[in-house]
SETOR-127071 format. One line per 10 residues: their letters; for each residue z, x, y of N, C-alpha, C. Coordinates in steps of 0.1 Angstrom, whole numbers. Example, Ala and Ser with C-alpha at 12.3 -4.5 7.8 and 13.67 -1.06 7.14 Angstrom:
! residues 2
AS = 78,132,-57,78,123,-45,78,132,-33  71,128,-22,71,137,-11,79,129,0 .
//
This chain:
! residues 465
MKAFTALLAA = -139,85,185,-130,74,189,-135,61,182  -149,59,181,-154,48,174,-150,47,160  -150,59,153,-146,59,139,-132,55,138  -123,60,147,-109,57,146,-107,42,148  -115,36,158,-114,22,160,-118,14,148  -128,18,141,-133,12,129,-123,12,118  -116,24,117,-106,26,107,-94,16,109  -90,15,122,-79,5,125,-83,-9,122  -96,-12,125,-101,-26,122,-101,-28,107  -104,-18,99,-104,-20,84,-90,-22,79 .
LATIDITSAA = -80,-14,85,-67,-16,80,-62,-30,83  -67,-36,94,-62,-49,98,-67,-60,89  -77,-57,81,-83,-67,72,-77,-67,58  -66,-60,56,-59,-60,43,-57,-74,39  -60,-77,26,-59,-91,21,-44,-94,18  -38,-101,27,-24,-105,25,-23,-120,27  -15,-126,18,-13,-141,19,2,-144,21  5,-155,26,19,-159,28,23,-170,18  36,-171,16,41,-181,7,54,-186,12  59,-197,6,71,-203,11,83,-193,9 .
TGYLHKERST = 82,-184,0,94,-175,-3,92,-162,4  83,-161,14,82,-148,21,68,-145,23  65,-132,26,52,-127,29,48,-117,18  37,-121,11,33,-113,-1,22,-103,3  24,-91,-3,15,-80,0,4,-79,-11  -7,-72,-8,-18,-70,-17,-13,-62,-29  -16,-67,-41,-12,-60,-53,-21,-48,-56  -16,-38,-62,-25,-27,-66,-19,-21,-79  -27,-16,-87,-23,-11,-100,-17,3,-99  -8,7,-109,-3,20,-109,-14,30,-111 .
YTPSLGRRWS = -12,42,-105,-23,52,-105,-24,58,-120  -36,60,-125,-38,66,-137,-46,79,-134  -41,91,-137,-47,103,-134,-61,105,-141  -70,111,-134,-83,114,-140,-82,127,-148  -83,126,-161,-81,137,-170,-92,148,-168  -104,143,-163,-115,153,-162,-114,161,-149  -105,158,-140,-104,165,-128,-96,177,-129  -100,188,-123,-92,201,-125,-90,207,-111  -78,211,-108,-76,220,-97,-70,233,-103  -69,243,-95,-63,255,-100,-52,259,-90 .
SNNPYVTVDG = -41,264,-95,-29,268,-87,-27,283,-88  -25,290,-76,-21,304,-77,-6,305,-73  1,294,-74,15,294,-71,22,293,-85  31,303,-88,37,302,-101,47,291,-103  51,284,-93,60,273,-94,53,259,-93  40,259,-93,32,247,-93,21,248,-104  23,240,-114,13,240,-125,4,228,-124  -8,229,-130,-18,218,-129,-23,215,-143  -23,203,-146,-29,198,-159,-39,186,-155  -52,189,-154,-61,179,-149,-58,176,-135 .
SVCTVKPMGG = -54,163,-132,-51,160,-118,-36,157,-117  -28,163,-127,-13,161,-127,-7,175,-122  0,175,-112,7,187,-106,22,186,-108  28,196,-113,42,196,-115,48,208,-108  59,206,-101,66,216,-93,79,220,-100  80,233,-103,92,239,-109,101,244,-98  114,240,-99,124,245,-89,126,260,-90  128,267,-79,131,281,-79,145,285,-84  154,276,-81,168,278,-85,175,288,-76  188,289,-78,196,298,-70,197,295,-56 .
GQDDGPNLLY = 195,282,-52,197,278,-38,185,282,-29  174,287,-35,163,291,-27,155,279,-23  148,281,-12,141,269,-5,128,266,-13  129,254,-19,117,249,-26,107,242,-17  110,240,-4,101,233,5,87,238,5  85,251,7,71,257,7,63,253,-6  70,254,-17,63,250,-30,59,235,-31  68,227,-26,65,213,-25,53,210,-16  53,217,-5,42,215,4,29,220,-2  30,231,-9,18,236,-16,12,225,-26 .
AFNLCGSTAL = 21,219,-34,17,209,-43,12,197,-36  18,192,-26,13,181,-19,-1,183,-12  -3,196,-8,-16,199,-2,-27,200,-13  -23,207,-24,-33,209,-35,-36,196,-42  -27,187,-44,-28,175,-52,-27,163,-43  -31,163,-31,-29,153,-21,-38,141,-21  -48,141,-31,-57,130,-32,-60,127,-46  -58,114,-50,-61,109,-63,-55,118,-74  -41,118,-74,-34,127,-82,-20,121,-85  -14,128,-95,0,125,-98,8,138,-96 .
INLPGYYTVN = 19,137,-88,27,148,-85,41,146,-92  44,155,-101,57,154,-109,67,162,-103  79,156,-100,90,164,-94,102,161,-104  103,169,-115,114,166,-125,127,174,-123  127,183,-113,139,192,-112,147,189,-100  156,199,-97,165,198,-85,160,207,-75  156,202,-64,148,210,-54,157,211,-41  160,224,-38,167,227,-25,156,228,-14  158,221,-3,148,220,7,154,224,21  148,234,27,152,238,40,139,241,49 .
TVLQTYLNNV = 129,233,46,116,233,53,112,219,56  108,216,68,103,203,71,91,199,62  92,186,57,81,181,48,72,171,56  60,175,59,50,166,64,39,165,55  37,154,48,28,153,37,17,143,40  5,147,37,-7,138,40,-13,135,26  -11,123,22,-15,119,8,-24,107,8  -33,106,-2,-42,95,-3,-44,91,-18  -40,79,-22,-41,75,-36,-33,85,-45  -20,86,-42,-12,96,-50,0,89,-55 .
EVRLTGAISY = 4,92,-67,17,88,-72,26,100,-72  38,99,-66,48,109,-66,59,104,-75  61,112,-86,71,108,-96,83,117,-95  93,112,-88,105,120,-86,116,115,-96  117,123,-106,128,120,-116,140,129,-114  138,139,-106,149,149,-103,155,145,-90  158,155,-81,165,153,-68,159,163,-58  158,158,-46,155,166,-34,168,167,-26  173,179,-24,185,181,-16,182,189,-4  184,183,8,182,190,21,194,198,24 .
VPDIEYWSPA = 192,211,27,203,220,31,209,215,43  222,214,44,229,209,56,230,220,67  219,224,72,218,234,82,214,228,95  224,225,103,222,218,116,214,226,125  216,239,125,209,248,135,194,248,132  190,247,119,176,246,116,170,232,118  177,222,112,171,208,111,171,201,124  181,203,132,182,195,145,170,198,154  166,210,156,154,212,164,141,211,157  141,214,143,129,215,136,124,201,131 .
SIFLTYQNAT = 133,192,128,129,179,122,118,172,131  110,164,125,98,158,132,103,147,142  99,149,154,103,139,165,94,127,164  101,115,164,94,102,163,95,93,175  101,98,186,101,92,199,112,81,200  110,70,193,118,58,194,133,62,191  141,59,201,156,62,200,158,76,196  149,85,199,150,100,196,151,102,181  146,93,173,147,95,159,138,107,154  143,115,144,136,126,138,137,124,123 .
TYWFFRQAIT = 129,132,116,129,130,101,127,143,94  133,144,82,131,156,73,117,155,67  113,143,63,101,141,55,93,130,61  81,133,66,72,124,71,62,121,61  63,110,54,56,106,42,44,97,46  33,103,48,22,96,53,9,98,45  -1,89,48,-13,90,40,-24,96,49  -34,100,42,-45,107,50,-58,105,43  -68,103,52,-82,105,48,-89,113,59  -100,120,55,-107,128,65,-120,121,69 .
IYHESTKLTI = -122,121,82,-135,115,87,-142,126,95  -154,129,91,-162,139,98,-170,133,109  -168,138,121,-174,133,133,-187,142,136  -198,136,134,-211,143,135,-213,148,149  -208,140,159,-210,145,173,-202,157,177  -190,158,171,-181,169,175,-181,180,164  -187,177,153,-187,186,141,-172,190,137  -163,180,139,-150,182,135,-146,172,124  -137,177,115,-131,168,105,-117,165,109  -114,152,111,-101,149,117,-93,140,107 .
LYSGSGITLH = -81,142,106,-72,136,96,-67,122,102  -70,111,95,-65,98,99,-56,92,88  -50,81,91,-43,74,80,-52,69,69  -47,69,57,-54,64,46,-46,53,38  -48,53,25,-42,42,18,-38,45,4  -26,41,0,-22,41,-14,-13,53,-18  0,51,-17,10,60,-22,21,53,-29  25,58,-41,37,53,-48,47,65,-49  59,62,-45,70,72,-48,80,64,-56  83,70,-68,92,63,-77,97,73,-88 .
GGGTIDANGQ = 105,68,-97,109,77,-108,124,78,-111  132,71,-103,147,71,-106,154,83,-100  147,91,-92,153,103,-87,161,100,-74  165,111,-68,175,110,-56,170,119,-45  171,114,-32,170,122,-20,184,123,-14  189,135,-14,203,137,-9,202,145,4  207,139,15,206,146,28,219,154,31  229,153,22,242,161,24,248,159,38  250,146,41,254,142,55,268,146,59  277,149,50,290,152,54,292,162,65 .
TWWDYYAQNK = 284,173,64,284,183,75,280,177,88  271,168,88,266,162,101,277,152,106  283,144,97,293,135,101,305,142,107  309,153,101,320,160,106,317,166,120  306,171,122,302,177,135,301,166,145  295,155,142,293,144,151,307,138,156  316,138,147,330,133,150,336,141,161  333,154,161,339,163,171,330,164,183  318,160,182,308,162,193,300,149,194  305,139,201,299,126,202,286,126,210 .
NAGVAGGSSR = 276,132,204,263,134,211,253,124,206  252,113,212,243,102,207,235,96,218  224,89,215,217,82,224,222,68,226  215,60,234,219,46,237,218,37,225  227,28,223,226,18,212,225,24,198  232,35,196,232,41,182,220,49,180  212,53,190,201,62,188,206,76,186  196,85,183,199,99,182,199,106,195  200,119,196,200,126,208,190,138,207  184,141,218,174,152,218,181,166,216 .
TFARPIPLTV = 194,166,220,201,179,218,209,180,205  211,168,198,217,168,185,209,158,177  197,162,172,189,153,164,195,152,150  196,140,145,201,138,131,190,132,123  184,140,114,172,135,108,173,124,98  162,117,96,161,106,86,156,112,73  162,109,61,157,115,49,142,112,45  138,100,48,124,96,44,118,87,54  107,90,60,100,82,69,86,79,63  83,66,61,69,62,57,62,59,71 .
GNASNVVVDD = 52,67,74,46,66,87,31,66,87  25,59,97,11,58,98,4,56,85  9,46,78,4,44,64,2,30,61  -5,27,50,-7,14,45,-7,14,30  -3,3,24,-3,1,9,6,12,3  19,11,6,28,21,1,39,14,-8  43,20,-19,53,14,-27,64,25,-29  76,22,-27,88,31,-30,97,23,-39  99,28,-51,106,20,-61,115,29,-69  127,24,-72,137,31,-81,140,45,-76 .
ISVINSPFWH = 145,46,-63,149,59,-57,162,57,-51  171,67,-52,183,67,-44,182,76,-32  187,71,-21,187,79,-8,202,79,-4  208,91,-4,222,92,-1,226,102,9  238,100,15,244,109,25,235,113,36  230,103,44,221,105,55,229,108,67  224,118,75,230,121,88,228,109,98  218,101,96,214,91,105,208,79,97  198,72,101,192,61,93,187,67,80  187,59,69,183,64,56,167,64,55 .
NLVYQSTDVT = 162,53,59,147,50,58,142,45,71  130,50,74,123,44,86,108,41,82  104,29,85,90,25,84,84,25,98  75,34,100,70,38,113,55,35,114  51,26,122,37,23,125,29,22,112  33,13,103,27,12,90,26,-3,87  18,-6,76,16,-19,71,15,-20,56  19,-31,51,19,-33,36,27,-22,29  40,-23,31,49,-13,25,60,-21,17  62,-17,5,72,-24,-4,83,-14,-9 .
YSNIQIRSIS = 95,-17,-7,106,-10,-13,113,-19,-23  116,-14,-35,124,-22,-45,133,-12,-53  144,-18,-57,153,-11,-66,158,2,-60  161,2,-47,166,13,-39,181,13,-39  187,25,-41,202,26,-40,205,35,-28  213,30,-19,216,37,-7,231,38,-7  236,51,-4,251,53,-3,254,64,7  261,61,17,267,71,26,281,67,29  290,74,23,304,71,24,311,85,27  317,86,39,324,98,43,337,101,35 .
SNESAEAANS = 339,113,31,351,117,25,362,121,35  358,121,48,367,124,59,370,111,67  382,107,67,386,94,73,384,94,88  384,106,94,382,107,109,367,110,112  359,110,103,344,113,105,336,103,97  334,92,103,326,81,96,311,85,95  304,79,85,290,80,84,283,72,95  282,78,107,277,70,118,262,67,118  259,55,123,245,52,124,237,53,111  243,49,100,237,51,87,229,39,82 .
DGWDIYRSSY = 221,33,91,213,22,87,206,24,74  205,14,65,197,15,53,182,16,56  177,7,64,163,7,68,162,4,83  153,10,89,148,6,103,133,5,102  128,-6,108,114,-8,108,109,-9,122  99,-2,125,94,0,139,78,-1,139  73,-10,148,59,-11,150,52,-12,136  56,-21,128,51,-22,114,50,-37,111  42,-40,100,40,-53,96,39,-54,81  42,-66,76,41,-68,61,49,-58,53 .
VTIKDSNVQN = 62,-58,56,71,-49,49,81,-58,40  82,-54,28,91,-61,19,102,-51,14  115,-55,15,126,-48,9,133,-57,0  135,-53,-13,141,-63,-22,148,-55,-33  157,-63,-40,164,-58,-52,171,-45,-50  178,-43,-39,184,-30,-36,199,-32,-32  206,-21,-33,220,-20,-31,223,-10,-20  230,-14,-9,233,-5,2,248,-5,5  254,8,4,268,10,8,268,20,20  270,15,31,269,23,43,278,18,54 .
GDDCVSFKPN = 277,23,67,285,19,78,278,15,90  265,10,88,258,5,99,248,-6,94  238,-9,101,229,-20,96,224,-18,82  225,-29,74,219,-28,61,203,-27,62  198,-36,70,184,-35,74,183,-39,89  175,-31,97,173,-34,111,158,-35,114  154,-47,120,141,-49,125,140,-44,139  134,-32,141,133,-27,155,120,-33,161  117,-28,174,106,-34,181,93,-35,173  86,-47,175,73,-49,170,72,-48,155 .
STYMTVENMI = 82,-55,149,82,-57,134,78,-72,131  67,-74,124,63,-87,121,60,-88,106  61,-101,101,59,-104,87,68,-95,78  81,-97,79,91,-90,72,97,-99,61  99,-94,49,106,-101,38,117,-92,33  130,-97,33,141,-90,27,148,-99,18  149,-96,5,155,-105,-4,163,-98,-15  172,-105,-21,180,-100,-33,187,-87,-30  195,-87,-19,202,-74,-15,217,-75,-16  223,-64,-20,238,-63,-19,241,-53,-8 .
CNGSHGISVG = 248,-57,3,252,-49,14,267,-48,15  272,-36,15,287,-35,16,290,-25,27  299,-29,36,304,-20,46,295,-20,58  285,-28,59,274,-26,69,277,-34,82  267,-33,91,268,-41,103,258,-53,102  254,-56,90,246,-68,88,231,-65,86  224,-76,84,209,-75,85,205,-80,98  199,-71,106,198,-73,121,184,-73,126  181,-83,134,170,-83,143,174,-75,155  168,-64,158,171,-56,169,179,-43,166 .
SLGQYAGETD = 183,-36,176,183,-41,190,169,-41,196  168,-51,206,155,-52,213,158,-53,228  148,-50,236,149,-52,250,156,-40,257  157,-29,250,165,-18,256,158,-11,268  145,-10,267,137,-2,277,130,-12,287  134,-10,300,129,-19,310,113,-19,310  107,-31,311,93,-32,312,85,-31,299  92,-26,288,85,-25,276,86,-38,268  75,-41,260,75,-54,253,79,-51,238  89,-59,234,94,-58,220,92,-72,214 .
IVANVYVRNI = 86,-72,202,84,-84,195,89,-83,181  97,-93,176,100,-94,162,97,-109,158  88,-110,148,84,-124,145,81,-125,130  82,-137,125,79,-140,111,87,-132,101  100,-134,102,110,-127,94,116,-136,84  117,-133,71,123,-141,61,133,-133,53  146,-137,54,157,-129,48,164,-139,39  165,-136,26,171,-146,17,179,-139,5  189,-146,0,196,-142,-12,203,-128,-9  213,-129,0,220,-117,5,235,-118,2 .
SMSNAQNGAR = 240,-107,-4,255,-106,-6,260,-96,4  268,-101,13,273,-92,24,288,-91,23  294,-79,21,308,-77,19,314,-67,29  326,-69,33,334,-60,41,325,-54,53  319,-63,60,309,-60,70,313,-64,84  307,-58,94,309,-62,107,302,-75,110  290,-77,105,281,-89,107,274,-93,95  270,-105,94,262,-110,83,247,-111,88  243,-123,92,230,-125,98,231,-122,113  223,-113,118,225,-109,132,212,-107,140 .
IKVFGGSNDT = 212,-112,153,202,-109,162,208,-103,174  203,-91,179,209,-84,190,198,-80,200  200,-86,212,190,-84,223,198,-79,236  193,-69,243,199,-65,255,198,-75,266  206,-75,276,205,-83,288,194,-78,296  192,-85,308,181,-80,317,186,-69,326  178,-64,335,181,-54,344,172,-54,356  177,-50,368,168,-49,380,164,-34,382  168,-26,372,164,-11,373,152,-9,365  141,-6,371,128,-4,365,128,7,355 .
KSISGGGVGY = 138,16,356,138,28,347,150,26,337  155,14,335,167,12,327,164,15,312  173,22,306,173,24,291,184,16,284  189,6,291,200,-2,285,198,-17,290  185,-21,289,182,-35,291,171,-37,301  165,-49,301,154,-52,310,140,-52,303  140,-50,290,128,-52,283,123,-66,281  111,-68,278,105,-82,277,100,-84,263  96,-96,260,90,-99,246,97,-111,241  98,-112,227,104,-124,221,108,-121,206 .
VNNVTFQDFV = 117,-129,202,121,-131,188,117,-145,184  109,-146,173,103,-160,170,101,-161,155  105,-172,149,103,-176,135,110,-166,126  123,-167,127,132,-159,119,141,-168,110  141,-166,97,150,-174,88,159,-165,81  172,-168,81,182,-162,73,187,-173,63  185,-171,50,188,-181,40,196,-176,29  206,-184,24,213,-180,12,221,-167,14  229,-166,24,238,-155,27,252,-159,21  258,-150,13,271,-151,9,280,-140,15 .
NYNVDNPIYL = 289,-144,23,297,-134,31,311,-133,25  316,-121,24,330,-119,20,336,-109,29  347,-113,36,354,-104,45,344,-98,56  337,-107,63,328,-103,73,333,-108,87  333,-99,97,338,-102,110,331,-114,116  317,-113,116,309,-123,122,298,-127,112  301,-137,104,290,-140,94,277,-145,100  278,-151,112,266,-154,120,268,-148,134  258,-140,138,260,-134,152,247,-133,159  245,-140,170,233,-139,178,238,-136,192 .
TQCYSSSAQQ = 233,-125,198,237,-122,212,225,-118,220  224,-122,232,214,-118,242,220,-110,253  231,-104,249,239,-95,259,243,-83,251  235,-77,242,239,-66,234,240,-53,242  251,-46,240,254,-33,247,252,-35,262  255,-46,267,254,-49,282,267,-56,286  271,-54,299,283,-60,303,280,-75,306  291,-83,305,289,-97,308,284,-100,322  289,-91,331,284,-93,345,269,-90,346  265,-80,340,250,-77,340,242,-89,334 .
CQDHPSTLSI = 247,-95,324,239,-106,317,240,-118,326  251,-120,333,252,-132,343,242,-130,354  242,-117,360,233,-114,371,219,-113,367  216,-108,355,203,-105,351,202,-110,336  200,-123,334,198,-128,320,187,-121,313  187,-120,300,177,-113,292,163,-119,295  154,-110,295,140,-113,297,132,-113,284  140,-112,273,134,-112,260,138,-125,253  129,-134,251,133,-148,246,136,-148,231  144,-158,227,147,-161,213,145,-175,210 .
SDVHFINISG = 137,-178,200,133,-191,196,130,-192,181  131,-205,176,127,-207,162,134,-199,152  148,-199,153,157,-192,144,165,-201,136  165,-199,122,171,-208,113,181,-202,104  193,-207,103,204,-202,94,205,-213,84  202,-210,71,202,-219,60,212,-215,49  221,-223,46,230,-220,35,238,-207,37  244,-205,48,252,-194,51,267,-197,47  272,-190,38,285,-194,32,295,-182,32  307,-184,28,317,-174,26,328,-173,36 .
SASGLVPNNT = 334,-162,37,347,-160,45,345,-150,56  352,-152,67,353,-143,78,365,-134,76  365,-122,82,376,-112,80,388,-116,88  387,-123,99,398,-126,108,399,-116,119  390,-106,119,391,-96,130,387,-102,144  378,-111,144,375,-119,156,385,-130,158  392,-131,169,403,-140,171,399,-154,170  410,-163,169,409,-177,170,400,-184,159  401,-177,147,394,-183,136,379,-184,138  373,-175,146,359,-175,149,351,-171,136 .
VATLECSAEC = 341,-179,133,333,-175,121,318,-173,125  314,-177,137,300,-175,142,300,-175,157  290,-167,162,288,-166,177,273,-166,179  270,-176,188,256,-177,192,255,-178,207  254,-166,214,255,-165,228,242,-160,234  236,-168,242,224,-164,249,226,-163,264  221,-153,270,222,-152,285,211,-159,292  199,-161,286,189,-170,290,189,-181,279  183,-192,281,183,-203,272,175,-199,259  182,-201,247,175,-200,234,171,-213,229 .
VDITASGTQL = 159,-214,223,152,-226,219,151,-227,204  153,-239,199,151,-242,185,159,-233,176  172,-233,178,181,-226,169,187,-236,160  186,-235,147,191,-245,138,200,-239,127  208,-248,122,217,-244,110,219,-255,101  218,-253,88,220,-263,78,226,-257,66  235,-265,59,242,-260,47,252,-249,50  258,-249,62,268,-239,66,281,-242,59  286,-232,52,299,-233,45,307,-221,47  312,-219,59,320,-208,63,335,-211,65 .
SPKNGTVGSG = 343,-202,62,358,-204,64,364,-192,71  374,-194,79,381,-183,85,390,-177,75  395,-165,78,405,-158,69,417,-168,66  420,-170,54,431,-178,49,429,-193,54  417,-197,57,414,-210,61,404,-217,51  401,-229,55,392,-237,47,378,-239,54  368,-243,45,355,-245,51,356,-256,61  350,-254,73,350,-264,84,361,-262,94  371,-253,91,382,-251,100,380,-239,110  368,-232,109,365,-221,117,360,-226,131 .
KYLCANLQDE = 359,-216,140,354,-219,153,340,-213,155  331,-220,161,317,-216,164,315,-215,179  313,-203,184,312,-200,198,297,-201,202  294,-208,213,280,-210,217,278,-209,232  267,-203,236,264,-203,251,249,-204,252  245,-213,261,231,-214,265,221,-217,254  225,-225,245,215,-230,235,209,-243,240  196,-244,239,189,-256,245,194,-269,238  196,-269,225,200,-281,218,210,-278,207  222,-282,209,232,-279,199,232,-289,187 .
STLDFQCTDV = 225,-300,189,224,-310,179,217,-306,166  209,-295,167,202,-290,155,211,-281,146  223,-279,150,233,-272,142,242,-281,134  246,-277,122,254,-286,114,269,-283,116  273,-277,127,287,-274,131,288,-277,146  301,-279,149,304,-283,163,306,-270,171  299,-268,182,300,-256,190,312,-257,200  318,-246,202,327,-244,213,320,-237,224  317,-243,235,309,-236,246,318,-226,253  312,-214,255,320,-203,262,310,-196,271 .
PITKG = 316,-189,281,307,-180,289,302,-169,281  290,-163,286,284,-152,279,294,-140,279  295,-133,268,303,-121,268,295,-109,263  300,-97,265,293,-85,260,292,-85,245  280,-83,241,277,-82,226,279,-69,220 .
//
């Protein structure tokens, strides 16, 4: 236990600095393989050249999962793993890597086998999320007292190469449309788990660059209990070919219990949040993004579980193009609850120091949306205002047009069930559908000071978010 505590303390000392344009992570160089290092492979589909391991696909629709796991195990430390082919995968991937570059120039295609993946995918607890691939780091520490070697988190993975991870989600979307088996607030279900294609978990100092993640049954990416993670040049696309079976809950990214995460220079075409900051996400930077068809870049949802503490703080989002979306810049927090076992409100904590800057909206239902009554009835929020506070939130240079779906030319909603503090807006240039800048309506409830906004509020009672 002392060794584990020491490891966590070491991870907490990662050299990270902040800047006006966001939160900057520690830089590290691209891995250069050691030519003098040699492993040997007795697997005909895994070849080794020094510390470079290459996996050859089996072809014919056969499961390449065991061969991938063989390569990740053999070459899991200070190595380069080449994946140049098309890999069919029907085996859960749990990889423990340390100082490894994974070069995916080909494609990983998960077999759309609901009967296998739904129970077999790795369970991650929060909102019943599960994953096909738990992409984590590992070091081994030998405990003298117990004579055991135990695997803990390590540092340093790069996944890149221009390749694709395809989860073949249409089968899942079609099934879900006929069997609405989901958890609360867009979560998954224990009886119909919909896996996430790639989860970076229990890791630090990770780079994912120039990868496409497509056709996900659920969220596309999850950052889980990790720090210092950077995504760049990621292409995400989940568009259903069946009009009656949407690509449900297809978030681009969800971040949970993690810090110092950057997502940048990426394109998301989906039907749910472009990026979602789940509980206990701190020091987040999202910039230079194109989001189409999404539910916005969202803080939350938070406060879902009674008595649990959720924190999202120090978030900087800038230079976003948001089109044909439900929301633009969004914060969603559950109302309160007097039920100590509630899974639909009553959580505690706070949202603090969040900036949305330089958003351009086109055909967006709610270009600005803040609610402290998410997935809760108006009566519940009146009787039990949210116990998760919102403060120090800034909307800067939010422009563009609303879709007209929200009535009365509404272009923004800022509704708190408990008082929200230090909510500001500057440079707002929003117009309703077929209207002009300044002619839209801004709905507000329970803001401590409306004078910090550059638009005139219409005060309204709290409504269900």
